[in-house]
C-alpha positions in Angstrom: -24.0 31.1 -22.6 -24.2 28.1 -20.2 -26.2 29.0 -17.1 -26.7 27.1 -13.8 -30.0 25.4 -13.7 -31.6 22.0 -13.5 -30.9 21.1 -17.1 -27.2 22.1 -16.8 -26.8 20.1 -13.7 -28.5 17.1 -15.3 -26.1 17.3 -18.2 -23.1 17.6 -15.9 -24.2 14.6 -13.9 -24.5 12.7 -17.2 -21.0 13.7 -18.1 -19.6 12.6 -14.7 -21.8 11.1 -12.0 -20.0 12.8 -9.1 -22.0 15.2 -6.9 -19.0 17.2 -5.8 -17.8 17.7 -9.4 -21.3 18.7 -10.6 -21.6 21.3 -7.8 -18.1 22.6 -8.4 -18.5 23.0 -12.1 -22.1 24.4 -11.8 -20.9 27.0 -9.3 -18.8 28.6 -12.1 -21.8 29.3 -14.2 -22.5 31.1 -16.4 -19.9 30.0 -18.9 -19.4 32.0 -22.1 -18.5 28.9 -24.1 -18.2 25.1 -24.1 -14.4 25.5 -24.0 -14.7 27.5 -20.8 -17.0 24.9 -19.3 -14.6 22.0 -20.4 -11.6 23.9 -18.8 -13.3 24.1 -15.4 -14.6 20.5 -15.7 -11.1 19.3 -16.5 -9.6 21.0 -13.4 -12.4 19.8 -11.1 -12.0 16.2 -12.4 -8.3 16.0 -11.6 -8.9 15.6 -7.9 -11.4 12.7 -7.9 -11.2 10.8 -4.6 -11.6 7.0 -4.5 -15.1 7.4 -3.2 -15.9 9.7 -6.1 -14.4 7.1 -8.6 -16.8 4.5 -7.1 -19.7 7.0 -7.3 -18.9 7.6 -11.0 -18.4 3.9 -11.8 -21.9 3.2 -10.5 -23.3 4.9 -13.6 -21.1 3.1 -16.2 -21.8 -0.2 -18.0 -19.1 -2.8 -18.6 -17.2 -2.4 -21.8 -18.6 -4.8 -24.4 -22.0 -5.2 -22.8 -25.2 -3.6 -24.1 -25.5 -0.1 -23.1 -27.6 3.0 -24.0 -27.3 6.7 -24.4 -23.8 8.2 -24.5 -22.1 4.9 -23.4 -23.6 3.1 -26.4 -22.4 5.9 -28.8 -19.0 6.0 -27.2 -18.6 2.2 -27.6 -20.1 2.0 -31.1 -16.9 2.2 -33.0 -15.4 -0.6 -30.9 -18.3 -3.0 -31.2 -17.6 -6.4 -32.7 -19.4 -9.5 -33.8 -16.2 -11.6 -33.5 -17.1 -14.3 -31.0 -13.5 -14.8 -30.0 -13.0 -11.1 -29.3 -16.4 -10.9 -27.4 -15.3 -13.9 -25.2 -11.8 -12.4 -24.6 -13.4 -9.1 -23.5 -15.8 -10.9 -21.1 -12.9 -13.0 -19.7 -10.8 -9.8 -19.4 -13.6 -8.0 -17.6 -14.0 -10.9 -15.2 -10.2 -11.0 -14.5 -10.2 -7.2 -14.0 -13.1 -7.3 -11.6 -11.5 -10.1 -9.6 -8.2 -8.2 -9.5 -9.4 -4.7 -8.7 -12.9 -5.2 -7.3 -14.6 -2.8 -9.8 -15.6 -2.7 -13.5 -12.9 -2.0 -16.1 -13.4 1.5 -17.4 -11.7 3.1 -20.4 -12.5 5.9 -22.8 -13.8 3.8 -25.6 -14.4 6.6 -28.0 -11.8 6.4 -30.8 -10.5 3.0 -29.8 -11.1 -0.4 -31.5 -12.1 -3.5 -29.5 -8.6 -5.0 -30.0 -7.0 -1.8 -28.6 -9.4 -1.8 -25.7 -8.6 -5.5 -24.9 -4.8 -4.8 -25.2 -5.2 -1.9 -22.7 -7.2 -4.1 -20.3 -4.4 -6.6 -20.4 -1.8 -3.9 -19.8 -3.8 -2.4 -16.9 -4.2 -5.8 -15.2 -0.4 -5.6 -14.6 -0.6 -2.3 -12.8 -0.3 -1.8 -9.1 -3.5 -0.9 -7.2 -2.4 2.7 -6.8 -1.4 3.1 -10.5 -4.7 1.6 -11.6 -6.7 3.8 -9.3 -5.0 6.8 -10.9 -5.6 5.4 -14.4 -9.4 4.9 -13.7 -9.7 8.5 -12.4 -8.0 9.8 -15.5 -10.2 7.7 -17.8 -13.3 9.1 -16.0 -11.9 12.6 -16.6 -11.3 12.0 -20.3 -14.8 10.6 -20.7 -16.3 13.5 -18.9 -14.6 16.0 -21.1 -15.8 14.3 -24.3 -19.3 14.1 -22.9 -19.3 17.8 -21.9 -18.5 18.7 -25.6 -21.3 16.4 -26.8 -23.9 17.5 -24.2 -23.3 21.2 -24.4 -22.8 21.4 -28.2 -24.6 24.4 -29.6 
């Protein structure tokens, strides 16, 4: 059983650093299972505003930079010592930030560094509106993975 309390709210904020989302998901407590929690979290994350995307991004490191906690674990499989790939990722991050005015965010879990770099290049070609929707969906995907990790039995 997942009850509403300070520890639950802290875990929710770790999954997705958006106050409205945390409040909305916590208000559904108690949850009988992680699956039930993830279902509500998924629905609540489908309506992220641009201000909430900015709020959430303030808690995320750049892809390819040193990070800690869940971000480090999520990016571990895609880490690389290849200097050309590291440089290409840094260049891509810079280009993305110049183009969109925010850090590049992607669900890194389950993706290799070349896959992430290819996705960064693809997303650089998107319109502002299409990329805003993509970022919101990536935040949702990350939150759902983190909920399963943070609330595992």
